[in-house]
KOLBAMAR-187343 format. One record per residue: residue number from 1; x, y, z of N, C-alpha, C, O in turn. Coordinates in steps of 0.02 Angstrom, whole numbers. Atoms other than C-alpha are relative to their C-alpha. Example, Ala and Ser with C-alpha at 12.3 -4.5 7.8 and 13.67 -1.06 7.14 Angstrom:
<nodes>
[1 [45 -59 0] [615 -225 390] [45 60 0] [97 59 33]]
[2 [-42 -59 -3] [684 -53 357] [-39 55 37] [-14 110 45]]
</nodes>
This chain:
<nodes>
[1 [44 18 53] [4904 4264 5606] [-27 -70 14] [10 -114 37]]
[2 [32 65 -6] [4783 4118 5611] [-17 -24 -69] [-47 12 -109]]
[3 [16 30 65] [4768 4002 5462] [-36 -65 13] [-14 -107 53]]
[4 [36 63 -4] [4640 3864 5446] [12 -35 -66] [-1 -8 -120]]
[5 [-20 34 61] [4698 3734 5323] [-10 -75 4] [-10 -105 57]]
[6 [2 73 7] [4678 3557 5261] [58 -25 -40] [69 -86 -46]]
[7 [-59 19 39] [4834 3558 5153] [60 -2 46] [75 46 82]]
[8 [-58 9 -42] [4987 3492 5240] [54 52 -15] [85 79 30]]
[9 [-51 -48 19] [5102 3608 5142] [-13 69 29] [33 109 37]]
[10 [18 -65 -28] [5008 3757 5215] [22 7 73] [39 62 95]]
[11 [-12 -4 -72] [5042 3714 5397] [66 -30 23] [87 -17 80]]
[12 [-58 38 -22] [5200 3608 5401] [55 44 32] [90 21 77]]
[13 [-52 -44 -27] [5316 3757 5436] [-25 50 51] [12 95 71]]
[14 [28 -47 -49] [5201 3847 5558] [36 -7 67] [60 -60 85]]
[15 [-30 1 -67] [5271 3894 5728] [-40 -42 48] [-12 -79 88]]
[16 [44 39 -43] [5121 3817 5814] [-60 -24 -41] [-92 16 -76]]
[17 [58 31 32] [4989 3699 5746] [-47 -21 55] [-26 -50 105]]
[18 [51 20 -49] [4827 3674 5842] [-44 -52 -33] [-73 -40 -86]]
[19 [43 54 25] [4734 3510 5816] [-65 2 38] [-67 -1 99]]
[20 [67 -4 -30] [4547 3522 5846] [-35 -67 -9] [-26 -101 -60]]
[21 [42 60 4] [4429 3377 5882] [-64 14 39] [-61 33 98]]
[22 [65 -11 -32] [4244 3393 5920] [-5 70 31] [-33 79 85]]
[23 [6 -69 -23] [4261 3582 5938] [47 19 57] [41 74 85]]
[24 [-47 -15 -55] [4401 3572 6067] [71 -9 -24] [85 -46 -71]]
[25 [-71 8 15] [4589 3589 6062] [22 -67 27] [17 -81 87]]
[26 [-24 66 -18] [4660 3414 6062] [75 2 14] [99 -29 62]]
[27 [-73 -3 -7] [4845 3455 6041] [25 63 -33] [-9 93 -75]]
[28 [-33 -56 33] [4963 3595 5994] [75 -10 3] [101 -40 50]]
[29 [-73 7 3] [5144 3603 5943] [23 11 -72] [-15 32 -115]]
[30 [-27 -4 67] [5258 3602 5792] [-20 -63 -38] [-45 -111 -8]]
[31 [15 59 40] [5234 3480 5650] [35 -62 28] [3 -113 38]]
[32 [-38 58 -25] [5370 3366 5717] [-24 -21 69] [-30 -81 82]]
[33 [26 17 -66] [5306 3374 5896] [-67 -38 -5] [-78 -87 31]]
[34 [65 32 8] [5132 3327 5839] [6 -68 -33] [-31 -115 -16]]
[35 [-10 65 32] [5194 3187 5727] [20 -53 52] [-3 -110 49]]
[36 [-23 48 -50] [5279 3106 5875] [-46 -6 60] [-45 -57 95]]
[37 [39 0 -62] [5152 3150 6009] [-75 -6 -6] [-109 -14 45]]
[38 [73 2 5] [4976 3146 5937] [-21 -47 -56] [-9 -33 -115]]
[39 [20 49 51] [4904 2994 5847] [-49 27 -51] [-45 9 -110]]
[40 [49 -28 48] [4760 3092 5768] [36 42 -52] [23 35 -111]]
[41 [-37 -42 47] [4879 3219 5690] [41 -44 -47] [42 -32 -107]]
[42 [-39 46 41] [4992 3079 5629] [-44 -34 -53] [-24 -40 -110]]
[43 [47 31 47] [4841 2992 5549] [-23 49 -53] [-29 31 -112]]
[44 [21 -51 48] [4784 3155 5468] [55 14 -51] [41 20 -111]]
[45 [-56 -11 45] [4957 3185 5396] [7 -57 -50] [15 -46 -110]]
[46 [-6 58 44] [4966 3009 5326] [-57 -1 -51] [-45 -15 -110]]
[47 [56 -1 46] [4792 3025 5249] [10 54 -53] [-5 43 -112]]
[48 [-12 -54 48] [4838 3191 5168] [55 -19 -49] [50 -4 -109]]
[49 [-55 22 44] [4999 3117 5099] [-24 -53 -49] [-6 -52 -108]]
[50 [27 52 44] [4907 2966 5029] [-43 31 -54] [-41 10 -112]]
[51 [43 -34 48] [4781 3080 4945] [42 37 -52] [26 37 -111]]
[52 [-44 -36 45] [4920 3184 4870] [34 -48 -49] [38 -34 -109]]
[53 [-32 50 43] [5009 3030 4803] [-50 -26 -51] [-34 -35 -110]]
[54 [52 25 45] [4846 2966 4728] [-14 51 -55] [-24 32 -113]]
[55 [13 -52 49] [4818 3133 4641] [57 5 -51] [47 18 -110]]
[56 [-59 -6 43] [4995 3133 4572] [13 -64 -39] [51 -64 -87]]
[57 [-13 63 32] [4989 2951 4522] [68 -28 15] [95 -69 -23]]
[58 [-67 19 -20] [5153 2925 4613] [-4 -51 56] [-46 -44 101]]
[59 [-1 50 -54] [5191 2773 4721] [65 3 39] [85 -47 70]]
[60 [-63 -8 -36] [5353 2840 4794] [-11 -4 75] [-64 17 99]]
[61 [8 3 -73] [5383 2807 4980] [-7 69 31] [20 118 5]]
[62 [13 -63 -35] [5327 2943 5101] [48 7 58] [65 -42 91]]
[63 [-44 -14 -57] [5439 3026 5229] [-34 50 46] [-71 94 23]]
[64 [26 -47 -49] [5392 3117 5390] [46 59 6] [33 104 45]]
</nodes>
């Protein structure tokens, strides 16, 4: 199954995540592999988490 998503909760447990940039595959791996190995993915995750916190009005610290 292929899922295209912008919500972190949708993809975090996927067996393989593919990160696209400019129409090409930039990186692929598990959530943890991409967090440690791909700066773009790490930045995307952080941006999604900040947006979620802003929506919830919560200022609790974020964990990877």
